[in-house]
N, C-alpha and C positions, 0 to 999 in steps of 0.2 A: 767377595764382593769387591770393585777396585775402586781406591782412593784416588782421588785426582785433587789437588790443590790448586787454587785460583791464583794465577801469577800476578792479579792486578789487585785482590783484597786479602790474600792469603785464606780463605773459606774452605775448609774441608768439604769435598762436594764426594758422593758416591753417586754410583751408576743408577741406583735404583731409587734416585729424585726425580720427581715428576719434571724439575725443571732441567734435567740434564738433557744435550751437552753443554749448557748455561751453567753459570753459576748461580746458586740459589741467592746469592747474598747481593752480587752487582749483576748481573745478567750476562757478564761477558763469556764469548766462547772458550772452554774449555781446552789445554794444549791436547793434542792425541784424539782430538774428538771431531775432528772434519768430517770424518766420513758420517758420524750421529747427527751432523748439521742439517742432514735433510730428514730429518726426523718429522712426523705428523704435526701440522699447524698448528693445532691446539697445545702441543707441548712445550711450544716457543713462547717466550716472556711475550706481552700484549703490550705495545707501548701506549702514552697516554694521547698520543693523537688519534689512535685507534678508537679507544674507549670513547673521546668526545665525538668520533664520526658516528659510531655504534649508535651514542645516545641521542645524538641530532637527527639520524634517520627514524629513530625509533619514537620522535616526538612529533615528526613528520606523518608517520603514519596513523599515531593516535590520533592527531588533527584530522587527519582526512577519514577515519572510522569515524570520528564524531560529527563531521558535515554529514556524510554519507547516511547515517544513521536518523538526522535530524530530518534531512530529506525523506527519507523512507515512511517517517512518523506522520510528516504531513500530506503524504500522498493515502495513509492509511485512514485518513479523517472518516468517520461513518456517517451517512446521509439515515435518517429517519424520515419515515412516513406513515401519519395517522390518517385513515380514511374510512368510509361511510358509505354504502348504496343499499338500497332497496332491494330485498332479498326475493319479492315475491311481485309479478306484473303481470299484466294481459298485453297480448300482441297490439302494436298502435300507440301503446301510453307511453310518456316519456317517466325519466328518471334521471336525478342529479346525482352525479359521485362527487365527492367531495374529498380532497386530498391535501393535506396540510404537512409541509415540510419542515425537518428539523434536522440537527445534526450535533455530533458529538465526537470528542477527541479522546485523546487517553485520559483515564482518571473518569471519564463521564463528564466533562466539563464544558460547557458551549465556549466555542472557539472563535468562530467566524460569523460576523454580523451580516455578512454579505455570499451569497452563494453566485459563483461565475458559470456562465456558459450551460446555463439549466437546460436539459432536454428532457421531454417525454418520448417514451416509445412505446405504440399500439401495435399488436399483433395484426395484421392484415387479416386473417381467419376471422377474428371477431368482428370485423367491418364489413362482413359478410352477410353477417344476419343482423346488423345494427346499423342505426345512422347515428353517425357524431353529430349531433345537431348544432355545438357551440362548446367553445374552450375560454372560459374568462380566468386569468385574464389573457386575449388573445393572442397566439405564437407571432414571433416575427417571421418567419419562415418555415416551410414543410419539405419533407424530402422522405423517398422512400430507397431503403436499403435492405436487401434479402428479403426475408418474410417480415420486416417491423415497417411501420409509418411511424416518422420522427417528428416531433412537433420542438422548434428551437425556441425558448420562452427568454434568452437571454440572462441579464446579472437581475436575481430575486434576492430581498432578504430572508432571511431565516425567518421561520412561522409564515412565510407566505401561502396562501392558499388558493388551488383551482379548482374551479367548478366545471366540471365536464358533462354536459348535458346530453343524453342517450336517448333513441326511440327505437323501441322493439319493434322489428319486420318479421320474425319468424318466432315460433314457440319451439320450447327446449330448455334442456338445464345447461346454463354456460357458465363458463370461468373465467373471468378476466383477470388477465397477468400483464399488470403494468409495470414498465421498468423506468426510476428516474436517475437521469445522471447529472453531475456537477463537475467541474475542474477540480483537479487535486482532491477529491472524494471517491470512496467505493461507492458504487450504487446501490439502489434498493429497490424493491418491488413491492407491489401492493397487489393481493390477490383476492376478491370477492367471487362468491357464486350465488349465481340468480337465476331464478326457474321463472319462464316466462311461459303463460298459457295460452291457450287460444282466445279468441275473443269472448268476453263474457254473453252468454245468451238473452236474448232481450226478457225482462220480466213480462208477464200479464196479470192483469190486475185479476 
């Protein structure tokens, strides 16, 4: 194994050293090692400025990831809905659907007292057999998109309650599938099954 003495500090170096063709003591290029100077980058000594630059880039990357994760967490806050609706009724009768909104964030901790840009989505199919008599509080606007009818409710406090009054026009076994949306929250669905019978026959004394 070839030994090379560093002309700068006198350190005896061997070709097998990781630092070769640079001196393991002072980092100077060893004599007769010009050809080896083109060795792989990671075999060369790394200066202080390189380390400072790398650490700075790493710190910026970590800060960016933390900010990105914080934004993702706010987007993933979950809506909850508690609802009720009559299970059995007759054609021509009315029933009131009650929906109460709630929200949780990570750890099931209540996070936001106000829900922004709340929307209700009703499938157009259900409106073919039912009449939506009223919504309380009343929506600010209504629009149709795809196979759904959307009711924009504006900003509402958590634990706000909707009252949807329905009138059954036809008999059948129906499945209500209502979606609720709010800004920066994952949507939630309320599902209810209701059986509508034909009009009750008149009772004779």
